[in-house]
N, C-alpha and C positions, 0 to 999 in steps of 0.2 A: 201217366199218372205221378203226379208229384207225392212223395212220401212226406209224411208229417216231419221225420227226422232226418230228412235227405241231407249227405254232406257231414253228418255229424256222428260222434262215436257216442255209444251208451255204456254204462258199467253194469257187471253182474254184482250180485251181493259179495261175492269172493274177490271182486277187485279186477276180474277182467275185462278189456275193453271188447265191446261188441258192435259188430256192424248191424245197424238197425235194419239195413234193407233185408238182410238174410233172416233176422230174427223175428221180423214182424211180417214178413211175406205171407199173404193170405191168411192173416189172422185178425181177429177182432182185438182191438188194443183199448185197454184201460188206462186213461192218464190219470194217474192218482196224485192229486196236489194235497199234500199233508205234511206233517211236521211232529217231531218227538214231543216237543213242548205243549202240544194242543190236545187237552184231555178228549175232545170229541174223536179227535184222531185216534188216539190211544185206545179208544173204546171199538172203532170201527175196524182197525188194521187187522186184529184176530179173525174177525167175521171175513173179511176179504180174504185173508190167508186160508181159511178153511174152505172158502169158494174155490178159490185158485187151485189148491190142493186137490180137491174133488173132481175139478174138471180136467186137471192134468194127469193125475196118477189114478183116478178111480173110474175113467172111462176109455174105452178102447174102439178107436185110436184115440189119443190124447185130444182134447178139445183145441180148436185152433184160437187160441186166447193167450194174450200176453198182457201183463201191466207193466206199464213205464211209471216209475216214481218220481214226481217233479217236487223237489224239497222246499220246503219253506224254513228249513232249520236255521240256527243262527251261525252255524259253522259247518265246515266239512266234517269235523270229528263228531259233531253232533249228529250229522246226518248218518255217518257210519255207524255210530253207536246205535241209532234207531234202526236202522237197516239190519243190522245182527242181533239185535234183541227181539225184534218184533215181526219182520218182514217175512214174506215168501220168498222162494228163490226167484224173484222177477227181476227186472232192469231198472236202471234208474239214469236220469239225465246227470251227467257230472256236477258236483255242487258250484264249480266256478263257472259253468256254461252261462253266459247272459241270455240265452235263448229261453231259459225259464221265464223272464219278464215278458217275452214276445207271446209264449205260450198262455200265460196268466191273461194277458190283454185279449188275444184270439178267441179264447173261451169264457171270457167275462167272469174270472174267478175272484169273486169280492170275499170269499170265506172259505176256510178249509175245516174238516175234510170235503173234497169234491171227487168224485169219481166220474169223469167224462169218457163215455164208451165211443170209440171212434173207429171208422175204416182206416185201413193203412195209409188211405191218401189224407187223412185228417179231417174227414167230413164226419159231422156228428152223427152218432146213432140216437143217444139220449145223454143228457147232462144230469140224468137222475141215477146214475148206477149205484149209488149208495143206498137210496131209498129202495129201488127195486130189488138188491139182494136182500136187505133186510125182509122185504114183504113178500118176496116170491122165492128166495134161495135159487137153487141152481136151475129152475124151470126159465128164468128170465133169460139165460143165455141163449136158449133157442130163438128167441124174438130178435135179439141182436144178429144173431148168425144169420136169420132171414133177411135183416134188412143190410146186412153187410155184402150180399151179392158174392160170397165166397163158394166156389165151386168145388164141394167136396161132400161126400155123405157122412155128414156127423150125425150119429144117432145115439141117443141115450134115454 
């Protein structure tokens, strides 16, 4: 299986480098295309934050879910500011990694915010993550999990 971030490093909100193969293994991954200057993004980010926190901190065992932020901010400083001010404790593609352009092309990102839910391989489960979270809340995660073929007994 080809991992979507194979051979790259991600960064955590506190600036640590993270190996994506370990961090994303057997997880449903939300690719979050967003930016601090974008007001719809600023509206949705706290919603995503609550969703993420509920799934990871309020379910036992924690849900196999990870978010990777792909920034459309204008600078690395802006990106970090946005992550610190508003984001959950999820991962990000480093600001200067040109791979973000490939990802935008691959997933047809024409406007932000966009939350594309993928398998670890990068195969799309849904590109309507934002709408589904807004409409269904935590229950949409079960559908994503079923589509992801992740072998573990997650129940909530």
